[in-house]
C-alpha positions, -999 to +999 in steps of 0.1 A: -302-068-392-311-040-416-339-041-441-326-050-475-334-025-502-354-044-529-360-013-550-397-014-548-401+020-532-381+036-560-402+017-585-434+031-569-419+066-570-412+063-607-446+049-613-462+078-594-442+103-615-450+088-648-487+086-639-487+124-636-478+127-673-510+109-683-534+133-701-560+108-714-565+077-692-587+062-719-557+059-742-527+060-718-519+036-690-491+032-664-486-001-646-462-013-620-445-047-619-458-063-651-447-094-670-443-092-708-439-120-732-403-123-744-386-146-770-372-168-742-401-165-718-418-138-696-398-107-687-405-087-655-410-049-662-407-024-634-430+002-649-449-002-682-463+028-701-487+019-729-507+042-751-529+038-782-528+062-812-545+058-845-553+022-837-517+014-830-504+003-795-471+018-783-452+003-754-425+020-733-406+000-708-392+018-677-364+001-657-357+015-622-323+012-605-321+022-568-283+019-566-260+040-544-236+044-573-238+055-609-251+031-635-224+015-657-225+007-694-232-030-686-266-021-673-274-002-705-265-033-725-286-056-704-316-032-706-313-029-744-314-067-746-346-067-726-362-041-749-354-062-779-367-093-762-402-078-755-402-057-787-407-024-768-411+008-788-391+028-763-370+023-732-364+046-702-339+039-675-344+057-642-315+057-617-312+071-582-275+082-585-272+089-622-250+073-649-214+070-659-202+090-689-198+058-710-233+047-700-247+080-712-229+078-745-241+042-751-277+049-742-278+079-766-265+057-794-291+030-786-320+055-783-325+048-746-337+077-724-319+082-691-335+099-661-330+104-623-359+106-599-362+117-563-388+128-538-387+151-508-396+129-478-391+155-450-379+191-445-343+181-438-341+163-472-311+171-493-319+175-530-295+174-559-317+202-573-327+230-550-338+266-556-358+294-539-396+295-545-418+326-543-455+317-535-480+343-545-512+334-526-545+351-536-579+346-522-612+365-529-625+386-500-659+397-514-680+401-545-706+429-548-733+429-575-743+463-586-776+463-605-799+490-619-832+472-625-870+478-630-885+460-600-921+458-591-938+460-557-931+427-538-902+416-560-876+397-542-841+386-553-820+359-537-787+376-530-768+342-525-779+329-559-785+358-582-795+345-616-790+367-646-797+354-682-802+320-666-768+319-650-762+315-612-735+342-607-722+328-574-717+294-590-701+309-621-676+329-600-667+298-580-661+277-611-641+304-629-620+309-598-613+272-594-603+266-631-582+298-632-603+316-659-615+345-637-596+375-649-584+399-622-556+423-615-533+413-587-521+448-583-555+461-571-574+450-540-607+464-552-617+462-589-644+455-615-648+420-627-661+413-662-677+380-673-677+370-709-707+347-702-729+377-695-740+401-723-770+425-724-799+425-722-797+414-686-826+393-674-830+389-636-848+360-622-873+370-594-877+348-563-914+342-565-938+313-574-940+325-610-902+330-612-908+362-632-881+379-652-872+415-648-848+435-670-817+453-657-806+486-672-770+479-661-750+453-642-715+452-627-694+432-603-670+447-578-645+424-561-619+425-534-589+402-533-561+397-508-526+387-521-497+377-499-462+366-508-441+338-491-405+326-496-395+289-493-372+264-510-379+233-531-364+211-505-389+224-479-420+212-498-427+177-485-437+152-512-422+171-541-412+147-569-385+155-594-377+137-627-345+148-644-343+138-680-306+136-687-310+127-724-333+157-732-317+180-706-351+188-690-365+186-655-401+179-644-412+189-609-444+179-593-456+195-560-478+180-534-505+206-527-507+195-491-472+209-485-483+245-492-517+246-477-508+263-444-485+289-458-490+313-428-473+288-405-448+272-427-432+299-448-417+334-444-440+362-456-424+389-477-435+422-493-447+425-529-415+444-538-396+411-534-409+401-569-388+427-587-355+412-575-365+375-571-346+349-590-362+315-587-395+297-593-427+319-590-458+299-581-493+315-582-518+299-559-556+306-557-573+295-526-610+294-517-624+325-502-657+343-497-681+336-526-712+348-507-719+377-529-738+407-516-760+432-535-741+465-535-770+485-549-804+479-565-822+508-580-860+500-578-884+514-602-921+506-598-940+499-630 
């Protein structure tokens, strides 16, 4: 005997997708399988989205239909009745196979948003939406600090944690790389890096008991990056979640970062010239690299 589909997996998928839209957990909440008080008693809600703005609570009820056929207008009527019963501010109906034309027309008139949802479960998965993806993967190879400074006899500088103007440069580079704020040119492998956080005069912290400060006459960072390009398809990225908003004619796609970690083994590498003729989704990926900076040059002046 086969296992009966109770729709719970589809509900969990929908919940997972809507959680990804949350920007401020302090004011926005997504819950699965909730009971709300209705006029004639409690009503079961598949996914409840609640938020608070200007002291007012807003409730969105999400109903999930894991059917193998399109949703009919009767389902729209029943859902609208539930929305009125629990006094919801908004209703969203998510179906696996879409909606009939009459259901779409009725939902539009009633202000109900219609969506479809799906997730890539394996590399043989067949998606209603599929398109080519170009992955642009960049990682830092090295950072060289070039400093012209007035150093005294016995002065030592820790190359792995060079501190200028009270800022640990290695940690700053790591943070800016991770949050995407480090500016660099993808067309050049070796280039100068400029940090807005550092302005002259440059004060260098010396690695001694007194933690003395020396002044640098000039300071620069040279960096090397490696960029490679890979081709794949949306259906090949395991765990990808897709929410198609039929009402607003928009599509939201969420990738599982685990599916693109080992690009060298999983995807086809192509040349940079592919970008010029590529027609599809272009994803830029920054991966961790070598942040152990080295001192390219220190000019020492005894004083």
